[in-house]
PDB file of N, CA, C and O in Angstrom, chain B, residues numbered from 101:
ATOM      1  N   MET B 101       0.834  -1.179   0.000  1.00  0.00           N
ATOM      2  CA  MET B 101       0.000   0.000   0.000  1.00  0.00           C
ATOM      3  C   MET B 101       0.877   1.239   0.000  1.00  0.00           C
ATOM      4  O   MET B 101       2.035   1.186   0.414  1.00  0.00           O
ATOM      5  N   GLY B 102       0.342   2.323  -0.451  1.00  0.00           N
ATOM      6  CA  GLY B 102       1.123   3.532  -0.530  1.00  0.00           C
ATOM      7  C   GLY B 102       0.337   4.699   0.000  1.00  0.00           C
ATOM      8  O   GLY B 102      -0.779   4.499   0.479  1.00  0.00           O
ATOM      9  N   PRO B 103       0.840   5.875  -0.057  1.00  0.00           N
ATOM     10  CA  PRO B 103       2.103   6.177  -0.740  1.00  0.00           C
ATOM     11  C   PRO B 103       3.325   5.844   0.114  1.00  0.00           C
ATOM     12  O   PRO B 103       3.299   5.918   1.342  1.00  0.00           O
ATOM     13  N   VAL B 104       4.388   5.476  -0.583  1.00  0.00           N
ATOM     14  CA  VAL B 104       5.670   5.177   0.041  1.00  0.00           C
ATOM     15  C   VAL B 104       6.718   6.039  -0.641  1.00  0.00           C
ATOM     16  O   VAL B 104       6.765   6.109  -1.869  1.00  0.00           O
ATOM     17  N   VAL B 105       7.567   6.700   0.157  1.00  0.00           N
ATOM     18  CA  VAL B 105       8.663   7.510  -0.372  1.00  0.00           C
ATOM     19  C   VAL B 105       9.963   6.908   0.136  1.00  0.00           C
ATOM     20  O   VAL B 105      10.143   6.724   1.339  1.00  0.00           O
ATOM     21  N   ILE B 106      10.871   6.603  -0.793  1.00  0.00           N
ATOM     22  CA  ILE B 106      12.190   6.087  -0.437  1.00  0.00           C
ATOM     23  C   ILE B 106      13.217   7.123  -0.853  1.00  0.00           C
ATOM     24  O   ILE B 106      13.300   7.486  -2.026  1.00  0.00           O
ATOM     25  N   ASN B 107      14.006   7.604   0.114  1.00  0.00           N
ATOM     26  CA  ASN B 107      15.060   8.588  -0.135  1.00  0.00           C
ATOM     27  C   ASN B 107      16.402   7.862  -0.146  1.00  0.00           C
ATOM     28  O   ASN B 107      16.778   7.210   0.827  1.00  0.00           O
ATOM     29  N   LEU B 108      17.119   7.988  -1.270  1.00  0.00           N
ATOM     30  CA  LEU B 108      18.408   7.328  -1.426  1.00  0.00           C
ATOM     31  C   LEU B 108      19.510   8.368  -1.552  1.00  0.00           C
ATOM     32  O   LEU B 108      19.350   9.369  -2.250  1.00  0.00           O
ATOM     33  N   GLY B 109      20.626   8.131  -0.879  1.00  0.00           N
ATOM     34  CA  GLY B 109      21.742   9.058  -0.925  1.00  0.00           C
ATOM     35  C   GLY B 109      22.482   9.036  -2.244  1.00  0.00           C
ATOM     36  O   GLY B 109      23.012  10.058  -2.682  1.00  0.00           O
ATOM     37  N   SER B 110      22.522   7.876  -2.880  1.00  0.00           N
ATOM     38  CA  SER B 110      23.205   7.757  -4.169  1.00  0.00           C
ATOM     39  C   SER B 110      22.427   6.799  -5.053  1.00  0.00           C
ATOM     40  O   SER B 110      21.251   6.541  -4.796  1.00  0.00           O
ATOM     41  N   GLY B 111      23.047   6.278  -6.068  1.00  0.00           N
ATOM     42  CA  GLY B 111      22.361   5.518  -7.101  1.00  0.00           C
ATOM     43  C   GLY B 111      21.851   4.150  -6.704  1.00  0.00           C
ATOM     44  O   GLY B 111      22.172   3.622  -5.639  1.00  0.00           O
ATOM     45  N   LEU B 112      21.043   3.592  -7.597  1.00  0.00           N
ATOM     46  CA  LEU B 112      20.458   2.269  -7.423  1.00  0.00           C
ATOM     47  C   LEU B 112      20.415   1.585  -8.782  1.00  0.00           C
ATOM     48  O   LEU B 112      20.052   2.205  -9.782  1.00  0.00           O
ATOM     49  N   ALA B 113      20.785   0.308  -8.821  1.00  0.00           N
ATOM     50  CA  ALA B 113      20.624  -0.519 -10.013  1.00  0.00           C
ATOM     51  C   ALA B 113      19.739  -1.691  -9.616  1.00  0.00           C
ATOM     52  O   ALA B 113      19.925  -2.280  -8.551  1.00  0.00           O
ATOM     53  N   THR B 114      18.771  -2.034 -10.475  1.00  0.00           N
ATOM     54  CA  THR B 114      17.881  -3.139 -10.150  1.00  0.00           C
ATOM     55  C   THR B 114      17.818  -4.159 -11.276  1.00  0.00           C
ATOM     56  O   THR B 114      17.843  -3.817 -12.458  1.00  0.00           O
ATOM     57  N   ASN B 115      17.737  -5.414 -10.877  1.00  0.00           N
ATOM     58  CA  ASN B 115      17.542  -6.524 -11.798  1.00  0.00           C
ATOM     59  C   ASN B 115      16.166  -7.143 -11.592  1.00  0.00           C
ATOM     60  O   ASN B 115      15.814  -8.111 -12.266  1.00  0.00           O
ATOM     61  N   GLY B 116      15.392  -6.597 -10.670  1.00  0.00           N
ATOM     62  CA  GLY B 116      14.087  -7.154 -10.335  1.00  0.00           C
ATOM     63  C   GLY B 116      12.982  -6.137 -10.524  1.00  0.00           C
ATOM     64  O   GLY B 116      13.128  -5.165 -11.264  1.00  0.00           O
ATOM     65  N   THR B 117      11.871  -6.379  -9.841  1.00  0.00           N
ATOM     66  CA  THR B 117      10.708  -5.514  -9.927  1.00  0.00           C
ATOM     67  C   THR B 117      10.595  -4.685  -8.664  1.00  0.00           C
ATOM     68  O   THR B 117      10.741  -5.196  -7.553  1.00  0.00           O
ATOM     69  N   ILE B 118      10.330  -3.381  -8.848  1.00  0.00           N
ATOM     70  CA  ILE B 118      10.134  -2.460  -7.725  1.00  0.00           C
ATOM     71  C   ILE B 118       8.793  -1.786  -7.935  1.00  0.00           C
ATOM     72  O   ILE B 118       8.515  -1.284  -9.024  1.00  0.00           O
ATOM     73  N   GLY B 119       7.964  -1.768  -6.913  1.00  0.00           N
ATOM     74  CA  GLY B 119       6.686  -1.078  -6.966  1.00  0.00           C
ATOM     75  C   GLY B 119       5.556  -1.949  -7.488  1.00  0.00           C
ATOM     76  O   GLY B 119       5.750  -3.113  -7.840  1.00  0.00           O
ATOM     77  N   SER B 120       4.373  -1.354  -7.528  1.00  0.00           N
ATOM     78  CA  SER B 120       3.156  -2.034  -7.946  1.00  0.00           C
ATOM     79  C   SER B 120       2.794  -1.647  -9.377  1.00  0.00           C
ATOM     80  O   SER B 120       2.637  -0.465  -9.685  1.00  0.00           O
ATOM     81  N   ALA B 121       2.663  -2.643 -10.249  1.00  0.00           N
ATOM     82  CA  ALA B 121       2.329  -2.375 -11.654  1.00  0.00           C
ATOM     83  C   ALA B 121       0.976  -1.689 -11.791  1.00  0.00           C
ATOM     84  O   ALA B 121       0.790  -0.862 -12.684  1.00  0.00           O
ATOM     85  N   SER B 122       0.039  -2.020 -10.925  1.00  0.00           N
ATOM     86  CA  SER B 122      -1.295  -1.427 -11.020  1.00  0.00           C
ATOM     87  C   SER B 122      -1.409  -0.078 -10.325  1.00  0.00           C
ATOM     88  O   SER B 122      -2.383   0.644 -10.533  1.00  0.00           O
ATOM     89  N   HIS B 123      -0.412   0.274  -9.491  1.00  0.00           N
ATOM     90  CA  HIS B 123      -0.446   1.555  -8.767  1.00  0.00           C
ATOM     91  C   HIS B 123       0.945   2.190  -8.692  1.00  0.00           C
ATOM     92  O   HIS B 123       1.492   2.318  -7.597  1.00  0.00           O
ATOM     93  N   PRO B 124       1.529   2.590  -9.823  1.00  0.00           N
ATOM     94  CA  PRO B 124       2.878   3.172  -9.780  1.00  0.00           C
ATOM     95  C   PRO B 124       2.930   4.480  -8.990  1.00  0.00           C
ATOM     96  O   PRO B 124       4.001   4.866  -8.520  1.00  0.00           O
ATOM     97  N   GLN B 125       1.808   5.163  -8.834  1.00  0.00           N
ATOM     98  CA  GLN B 125       1.782   6.424  -8.093  1.00  0.00           C
ATOM     99  C   GLN B 125       1.956   6.204  -6.586  1.00  0.00           C
ATOM    100  O   GLN B 125       2.108   7.180  -5.851  1.00  0.00           O
ATOM    101  N   TRP B 126       1.938   4.991  -6.114  1.00  0.00           N
ATOM    102  CA  TRP B 126       2.098   4.702  -4.690  1.00  0.00           C
ATOM    103  C   TRP B 126       3.553   4.756  -4.226  1.00  0.00           C
ATOM    104  O   TRP B 126       3.806   4.776  -3.021  1.00  0.00           O
ATOM    105  N   LEU B 127       4.513   4.780  -5.149  1.00  0.00           N
ATOM    106  CA  LEU B 127       5.927   4.753  -4.772  1.00  0.00           C
ATOM    107  C   LEU B 127       6.676   5.907  -5.420  1.00  0.00           C
ATOM    108  O   LEU B 127       6.525   6.170  -6.613  1.00  0.00           O
ATOM    109  N   THR B 128       7.487   6.595  -4.619  1.00  0.00           N
ATOM    110  CA  THR B 128       8.381   7.643  -5.115  1.00  0.00           C
ATOM    111  C   THR B 128       9.800   7.278  -4.697  1.00  0.00           C
ATOM    112  O   THR B 128      10.059   6.981  -3.531  1.00  0.00           O
ATOM    113  N   LEU B 129      10.716   7.304  -5.665  1.00  0.00           N
ATOM    114  CA  LEU B 129      12.144   7.095  -5.394  1.00  0.00           C
ATOM    115  C   LEU B 129      12.854   8.429  -5.569  1.00  0.00           C
ATOM    116  O   LEU B 129      12.902   8.961  -6.678  1.00  0.00           O
ATOM    117  N   ASN B 130      13.412   8.981  -4.481  1.00  0.00           N
ATOM    118  CA  ASN B 130      14.143  10.254  -4.500  1.00  0.00           C
ATOM    119  C   ASN B 130      15.637   9.975  -4.382  1.00  0.00           C
ATOM    120  O   ASN B 130      16.068   9.261  -3.477  1.00  0.00           O
ATOM    121  N   PHE B 131      16.424  10.535  -5.291  1.00  0.00           N
ATOM    122  CA  PHE B 131      17.879  10.359  -5.261  1.00  0.00           C
ATOM    123  C   PHE B 131      18.547  11.689  -4.947  1.00  0.00           C
ATOM    124  O   PHE B 131      18.361  12.662  -5.678  1.00  0.00           O
ATOM    125  N   ALA B 132      19.326  11.743  -3.864  1.00  0.00           N
ATOM    126  CA  ALA B 132      20.070  12.958  -3.515  1.00  0.00           C
ATOM    127  C   ALA B 132      21.184  13.199  -4.532  1.00  0.00           C
ATOM    128  O   ALA B 132      21.453  14.340  -4.908  1.00  0.00           O
ATOM    129  N   SER B 133      21.824  12.127  -4.970  1.00  0.00           N
ATOM    130  CA  SER B 133      22.823  12.188  -6.043  1.00  0.00           C
ATOM    131  C   SER B 133      22.780  10.850  -6.755  1.00  0.00           C
ATOM    132  O   SER B 133      22.164   9.901  -6.268  1.00  0.00           O
ATOM    133  N   GLY B 134      23.419  10.771  -7.883  1.00  0.00           N
ATOM    134  CA  GLY B 134      23.358   9.535  -8.645  1.00  0.00           C
ATOM    135  C   GLY B 134      21.997   9.360  -9.279  1.00  0.00           C
ATOM    136  O   GLY B 134      21.220  10.309  -9.380  1.00  0.00           O
ATOM    137  N   GLY B 135      21.712   8.147  -9.703  1.00  0.00           N
ATOM    138  CA  GLY B 135      20.459   7.916 -10.385  1.00  0.00           C
ATOM    139  C   GLY B 135      20.060   6.464 -10.347  1.00  0.00           C
ATOM    140  O   GLY B 135      20.456   5.718  -9.452  1.00  0.00           O
ATOM    141  N   LEU B 136      19.274   6.069 -11.325  1.00  0.00           N
ATOM    142  CA  LEU B 136      18.681   4.734 -11.369  1.00  0.00           C
ATOM    143  C   LEU B 136      19.067   4.037 -12.664  1.00  0.00           C
ATOM    144  O   LEU B 136      19.015   4.631 -13.741  1.00  0.00           O
ATOM    145  N   THR B 137      19.457   2.766 -12.551  1.00  0.00           N
ATOM    146  CA  THR B 137      19.669   1.910 -13.710  1.00  0.00           C
ATOM    147  C   THR B 137      18.701   0.745 -13.599  1.00  0.00           C
ATOM    148  O   THR B 137      18.725  -0.014 -12.630  1.00  0.00           O
ATOM    149  N   VAL B 138      17.847   0.615 -14.610  1.00  0.00           N
ATOM    150  CA  VAL B 138      16.888  -0.482 -14.672  1.00  0.00           C
ATOM    151  C   VAL B 138      17.413  -1.457 -15.716  1.00  0.00           C
ATOM    152  O   VAL B 138      17.335  -1.196 -16.917  1.00  0.00           O
ATOM    153  N   ASN B 139      17.946  -2.575 -15.254  1.00  0.00           N
ATOM    154  CA  ASN B 139      18.555  -3.539 -16.166  1.00  0.00           C
ATOM    155  C   ASN B 139      17.508  -4.304 -16.964  1.00  0.00           C
ATOM    156  O   ASN B 139      16.334  -4.335 -16.593  1.00  0.00           O
ATOM    157  N   GLY B 140      17.937  -4.918 -18.062  1.00  0.00           N
ATOM    158  CA  GLY B 140      17.040  -5.667 -18.934  1.00  0.00           C
ATOM    159  C   GLY B 140      16.249  -6.712 -18.162  1.00  0.00           C
ATOM    160  O   GLY B 140      16.813  -7.444 -17.349  1.00  0.00           O
ATOM    161  N   GLY B 141      14.953  -6.786 -18.412  1.00  0.00           N
ATOM    162  CA  GLY B 141      14.091  -7.723 -17.707  1.00  0.00           C
ATOM    163  C   GLY B 141      13.555  -7.188 -16.396  1.00  0.00           C
ATOM    164  O   GLY B 141      12.647  -7.786 -15.818  1.00  0.00           O
ATOM    165  N   ALA B 142      14.090  -6.076 -15.910  1.00  0.00           N
ATOM    166  CA  ALA B 142      13.633  -5.474 -14.652  1.00  0.00           C
ATOM    167  C   ALA B 142      12.534  -4.452 -14.931  1.00  0.00           C
ATOM    168  O   ALA B 142      12.427  -3.923 -16.037  1.00  0.00           O
ATOM    169  N   SER B 143      11.718  -4.183 -13.906  1.00  0.00           N
ATOM    170  CA  SER B 143      10.638  -3.210 -14.023  1.00  0.00           C
ATOM    171  C   SER B 143      10.585  -2.333 -12.784  1.00  0.00           C
ATOM    172  O   SER B 143      10.733  -2.814 -11.660  1.00  0.00           O
ATOM    173  N   VAL B 144      10.373  -1.048 -13.001  1.00  0.00           N
ATOM    174  CA  VAL B 144      10.174  -0.102 -11.904  1.00  0.00           C
ATOM    175  C   VAL B 144       8.845   0.591 -12.142  1.00  0.00           C
ATOM    176  O   VAL B 144       8.606   1.162 -13.206  1.00  0.00           O
ATOM    177  N   HIS B 145       7.986   0.533 -11.136  1.00  0.00           N
ATOM    178  CA  HIS B 145       6.665   1.157 -11.179  1.00  0.00           C
ATOM    179  C   HIS B 145       6.654   2.228 -10.105  1.00  0.00           C
ATOM    180  O   HIS B 145       6.328   1.948  -8.951  1.00  0.00           O
ATOM    181  N   ALA B 146       7.012   3.470 -10.476  1.00  0.00           N
ATOM    182  CA  ALA B 146       7.190   4.516  -9.478  1.00  0.00           C
ATOM    183  C   ALA B 146       7.397   5.873 -10.137  1.00  0.00           C
ATOM    184  O   ALA B 146       7.589   5.980 -11.348  1.00  0.00           O
ATOM    185  N   ALA B 147       7.353   6.899  -9.303  1.00  0.00           N
ATOM    186  CA  ALA B 147       7.840   8.225  -9.688  1.00  0.00           C
ATOM    187  C   ALA B 147       9.319   8.245  -9.322  1.00  0.00           C
ATOM    188  O   ALA B 147       9.677   7.962  -8.179  1.00  0.00           O
ATOM    189  N   VAL B 148      10.176   8.574 -10.277  1.00  0.00           N
ATOM    190  CA  VAL B 148      11.624   8.582 -10.059  1.00  0.00           C
ATOM    191  C   VAL B 148      12.101  10.027 -10.135  1.00  0.00           C
ATOM    192  O   VAL B 148      11.905  10.701 -11.146  1.00  0.00           O
ATOM    193  N   LEU B 149      12.729  10.497  -9.059  1.00  0.00           N
ATOM    194  CA  LEU B 149      13.232  11.871  -8.989  1.00  0.00           C
ATOM    195  C   LEU B 149      14.738  11.832  -8.774  1.00  0.00           C
ATOM    196  O   LEU B 149      15.211  11.518  -7.682  1.00  0.00           O
ATOM    197  N   ALA B 150      15.491  12.156  -9.830  1.00  0.00           N
ATOM    198  CA  ALA B 150      16.956  12.169  -9.783  1.00  0.00           C
ATOM    199  C   ALA B 150      17.435  13.473 -10.412  1.00  0.00           C
ATOM    200  O   ALA B 150      17.965  13.459 -11.523  1.00  0.00           O
ATOM    201  N   PRO B 151      17.257  14.603  -9.720  1.00  0.00           N
ATOM    202  CA  PRO B 151      17.519  15.905 -10.337  1.00  0.00           C
ATOM    203  C   PRO B 151      18.964  16.144 -10.772  1.00  0.00           C
ATOM    204  O   PRO B 151      19.206  16.962 -11.660  1.00  0.00           O
ATOM    205  N   THR B 152      19.927  15.449 -10.166  1.00  0.00           N
ATOM    206  CA  THR B 152      21.323  15.623 -10.575  1.00  0.00           C
ATOM    207  C   THR B 152      21.907  14.339 -11.145  1.00  0.00           C
ATOM    208  O   THR B 152      23.119  14.247 -11.344  1.00  0.00           O
ATOM    209  N   GLY B 153      21.068  13.353 -11.408  1.00  0.00           N
ATOM    210  CA  GLY B 153      21.563  12.054 -11.855  1.00  0.00           C
ATOM    211  C   GLY B 153      20.990  11.624 -13.183  1.00  0.00           C
ATOM    212  O   GLY B 153      20.244  12.350 -13.840  1.00  0.00           O
ATOM    213  N   THR B 154      21.367  10.412 -13.553  1.00  0.00           N
ATOM    214  CA  THR B 154      20.941   9.806 -14.806  1.00  0.00           C
ATOM    215  C   THR B 154      20.014   8.640 -14.516  1.00  0.00           C
ATOM    216  O   THR B 154      20.265   7.847 -13.608  1.00  0.00           O
ATOM    217  N   VAL B 155      18.953   8.541 -15.282  1.00  0.00           N
ATOM    218  CA  VAL B 155      18.090   7.366 -15.250  1.00  0.00           C
ATOM    219  C   VAL B 155      18.336   6.613 -16.553  1.00  0.00           C
ATOM    220  O   VAL B 155      18.053   7.116 -17.641  1.00  0.00           O
ATOM    221  N   MET B 156      18.872   5.391 -16.423  1.00  0.00           N
ATOM    222  CA  MET B 156      19.171   4.568 -17.584  1.00  0.00           C
ATOM    223  C   MET B 156      18.213   3.382 -17.582  1.00  0.00           C
ATOM    224  O   MET B 156      18.170   2.602 -16.631  1.00  0.00           O
ATOM    225  N   VAL B 157      17.447   3.260 -18.661  1.00  0.00           N
ATOM    226  CA  VAL B 157      16.435   2.213 -18.745  1.00  0.00           C
ATOM    227  C   VAL B 157      16.813   1.208 -19.821  1.00  0.00           C
ATOM    228  O   VAL B 157      16.877   1.534 -21.007  1.00  0.00           O
ATOM    229  N   ASN B 158      17.063  -0.022 -19.382  1.00  0.00           N
ATOM    230  CA  ASN B 158      17.285  -1.147 -20.277  1.00  0.00           C
ATOM    231  C   ASN B 158      16.096  -2.101 -20.202  1.00  0.00           C
ATOM    232  O   ASN B 158      15.941  -2.992 -21.036  1.00  0.00           O
ATOM    233  N   GLY B 159      15.262  -1.895 -19.185  1.00  0.00           N
ATOM    234  CA  GLY B 159      14.073  -2.713 -18.960  1.00  0.00           C
ATOM    235  C   GLY B 159      12.829  -1.867 -19.129  1.00  0.00           C
ATOM    236  O   GLY B 159      12.606  -1.285 -20.191  1.00  0.00           O
ATOM    237  N   ASN B 160      12.005  -1.794 -18.069  1.00  0.00           N
ATOM    238  CA  ASN B 160      10.730  -1.084 -18.138  1.00  0.00           C
ATOM    239  C   ASN B 160      10.561  -0.126 -16.965  1.00  0.00           C
ATOM    240  O   ASN B 160      10.888  -0.462 -15.827  1.00  0.00           O
ATOM    241  N   VAL B 161      10.052   1.061 -17.250  1.00  0.00           N
ATOM    242  CA  VAL B 161       9.654   2.013 -16.215  1.00  0.00           C
ATOM    243  C   VAL B 161       8.213   2.409 -16.491  1.00  0.00           C
ATOM    244  O   VAL B 161       7.871   2.841 -17.592  1.00  0.00           O
ATOM    245  N   ASN B 162       7.387   2.256 -15.486  1.00  0.00           N
ATOM    246  CA  ASN B 162       5.979   2.599 -15.546  1.00  0.00           C
ATOM    247  C   ASN B 162       5.750   3.626 -14.442  1.00  0.00           C
ATOM    248  O   ASN B 162       5.714   3.270 -13.264  1.00  0.00           O
ATOM    249  N   GLY B 163       5.597   4.888 -14.807  1.00  0.00           N
ATOM    250  CA  GLY B 163       5.458   5.947 -13.817  1.00  0.00           C
ATOM    251  C   GLY B 163       5.896   7.273 -14.394  1.00  0.00           C
ATOM    252  O   GLY B 163       5.518   7.627 -15.510  1.00  0.00           O
ATOM    253  N   SER B 164       6.692   8.005 -13.641  1.00  0.00           N
ATOM    254  CA  SER B 164       7.208   9.288 -14.117  1.00  0.00           C
ATOM    255  C   SER B 164       8.692   9.382 -13.797  1.00  0.00           C
ATOM    256  O   SER B 164       9.188   8.747 -12.866  1.00  0.00           O
ATOM    257  N   VAL B 165       9.388  10.191 -14.592  1.00  0.00           N
ATOM    258  CA  VAL B 165      10.831  10.365 -14.413  1.00  0.00           C
ATOM    259  C   VAL B 165      11.166  11.846 -14.487  1.00  0.00           C
ATOM    260  O   VAL B 165      10.775  12.534 -15.430  1.00  0.00           O
ATOM    261  N   ALA B 166      11.890  12.332 -13.486  1.00  0.00           N
ATOM    262  CA  ALA B 166      12.472  13.679 -13.504  1.00  0.00           C
ATOM    263  C   ALA B 166      13.955  13.489 -13.200  1.00  0.00           C
ATOM    264  O   ALA B 166      14.324  13.124 -12.084  1.00  0.00           O
ATOM    265  N   ALA B 167      14.805  13.739 -14.198  1.00  0.00           N
ATOM    266  CA  ALA B 167      16.233  13.486 -14.048  1.00  0.00           C
ATOM    267  C   ALA B 167      17.026  14.498 -14.853  1.00  0.00           C
ATOM    268  O   ALA B 167      16.499  15.151 -15.754  1.00  0.00           O
ATOM    269  N   ASP B 168      18.315  14.620 -14.509  1.00  0.00           N
ATOM    270  CA  ASP B 168      19.205  15.467 -15.295  1.00  0.00           C
ATOM    271  C   ASP B 168      19.397  14.878 -16.681  1.00  0.00           C
ATOM    272  O   ASP B 168      19.526  15.605 -17.667  1.00  0.00           O
ATOM    273  N   ARG B 169      19.414  13.526 -16.747  1.00  0.00           N
ATOM    274  CA  ARG B 169      19.631  12.848 -18.026  1.00  0.00           C
ATOM    275  C   ARG B 169      18.846  11.551 -18.049  1.00  0.00           C
ATOM    276  O   ARG B 169      18.827  10.811 -17.066  1.00  0.00           O
ATOM    277  N   LEU B 170      18.196  11.275 -19.176  1.00  0.00           N
ATOM    278  CA  LEU B 170      17.426  10.043 -19.361  1.00  0.00           C
ATOM    279  C   LEU B 170      17.983   9.294 -20.558  1.00  0.00           C
ATOM    280  O   LEU B 170      18.130   9.861 -21.641  1.00  0.00           O
ATOM    281  N   ILE B 171      18.296   8.011 -20.361  1.00  0.00           N
ATOM    282  CA  ILE B 171      18.808   7.176 -21.439  1.00  0.00           C
ATOM    283  C   ILE B 171      17.889   5.973 -21.579  1.00  0.00           C
ATOM    284  O   ILE B 171      17.690   5.218 -20.627  1.00  0.00           O
ATOM    285  N   LEU B 172      17.328   5.799 -22.773  1.00  0.00           N
ATOM    286  CA  LEU B 172      16.501   4.634 -23.087  1.00  0.00           C
ATOM    287  C   LEU B 172      17.255   3.806 -24.114  1.00  0.00           C
ATOM    288  O   LEU B 172      17.426   4.226 -25.259  1.00  0.00           O
ATOM    289  N   ASN B 173      17.704   2.633 -23.702  1.00  0.00           N
ATOM    290  CA  ASN B 173      18.446   1.754 -24.610  1.00  0.00           C
ATOM    291  C   ASN B 173      17.488   0.852 -25.371  1.00  0.00           C
ATOM    292  O   ASN B 173      16.307   0.766 -25.034  1.00  0.00           O
ATOM    293  N   GLY B 174      17.996   0.179 -26.397  1.00  0.00           N
ATOM    294  CA  GLY B 174      17.184  -0.685 -27.248  1.00  0.00           C
ATOM    295  C   GLY B 174      16.332  -1.653 -26.445  1.00  0.00           C
ATOM    296  O   GLY B 174      16.832  -2.332 -25.548  1.00  0.00           O
ATOM    297  N   GLY B 175      15.052  -1.716 -26.764  1.00  0.00           N
ATOM    298  CA  GLY B 175      14.129  -2.600 -26.060  1.00  0.00           C
ATOM    299  C   GLY B 175      13.557  -2.019 -24.782  1.00  0.00           C
ATOM    300  O   GLY B 175      12.688  -2.629 -24.158  1.00  0.00           O
ATOM    301  N   ALA B 176      14.030  -0.851 -24.385  1.00  0.00           N
ATOM    302  CA  ALA B 176      13.523  -0.212 -23.162  1.00  0.00           C
ATOM    303  C   ALA B 176      12.100   0.291 -23.379  1.00  0.00           C
ATOM    304  O   ALA B 176      11.725   0.670 -24.488  1.00  0.00           O
ATOM    305  N   VAL B 177      11.314   0.291 -22.302  1.00  0.00           N
ATOM    306  CA  VAL B 177       9.938   0.779 -22.359  1.00  0.00           C
ATOM    307  C   VAL B 177       9.742   1.786 -21.230  1.00  0.00           C
ATOM    308  O   VAL B 177      10.029   1.498 -20.068  1.00  0.00           O
ATOM    309  N   LEU B 178       9.249   2.968 -21.588  1.00  0.00           N
ATOM    310  CA  LEU B 178       8.905   3.995 -20.603  1.00  0.00           C
ATOM    311  C   LEU B 178       7.441   4.352 -20.804  1.00  0.00           C
ATOM    312  O   LEU B 178       7.063   4.864 -21.858  1.00  0.00           O
ATOM    313  N   VAL B 179       6.623   4.087 -19.805  1.00  0.00           N
ATOM    314  CA  VAL B 179       5.201   4.402 -19.854  1.00  0.00           C
ATOM    315  C   VAL B 179       4.963   5.530 -18.857  1.00  0.00           C
ATOM    316  O   VAL B 179       5.130   5.339 -17.653  1.00  0.00           O
ATOM    317  N   ALA B 180       4.573   6.705 -19.353  1.00  0.00           N
ATOM    318  CA  ALA B 180       4.358   7.862 -18.484  1.00  0.00           C
ATOM    319  C   ALA B 180       2.990   7.770 -17.829  1.00  0.00           C
ATOM    320  O   ALA B 180       1.968   7.667 -18.507  1.00  0.00           O
ATOM    321  N   VAL B 181       2.984   7.808 -16.498  1.00  0.00           N
ATOM    322  CA  VAL B 181       1.756   7.771 -15.718  1.00  0.00           C
ATOM    323  C   VAL B 181       1.732   9.035 -14.878  1.00  0.00           C
ATOM    324  O   VAL B 181       2.658   9.284 -14.106  1.00  0.00           O
ATOM    325  N   PRO B 182       0.678   9.842 -15.019  1.00  0.00           N
ATOM    326  CA  PRO B 182       0.628  11.100 -14.244  1.00  0.00           C
ATOM    327  C   PRO B 182       0.514  10.867 -12.753  1.00  0.00           C
ATOM    328  O   PRO B 182       0.462  11.824 -11.980  1.00  0.00           O
TER     329      PRO B 182
END
């Protein structure tokens, strides 16, 4: 259940699933520095806030992204959810 806010001091890389596919608005990931790497086959269902970092998507992101830099590699999926 949400909302849940996770504050991270630096970056995160995931090979698994984070958040709820049916309710991505329930989770917010805040990065003080660094950013998020979503590896192939992984999914993140959340609002991602990395104002000074990079969000690199090799898998799937379902939610919203606010970052200094966004990289979508081949096969990546970004679904914007308000």
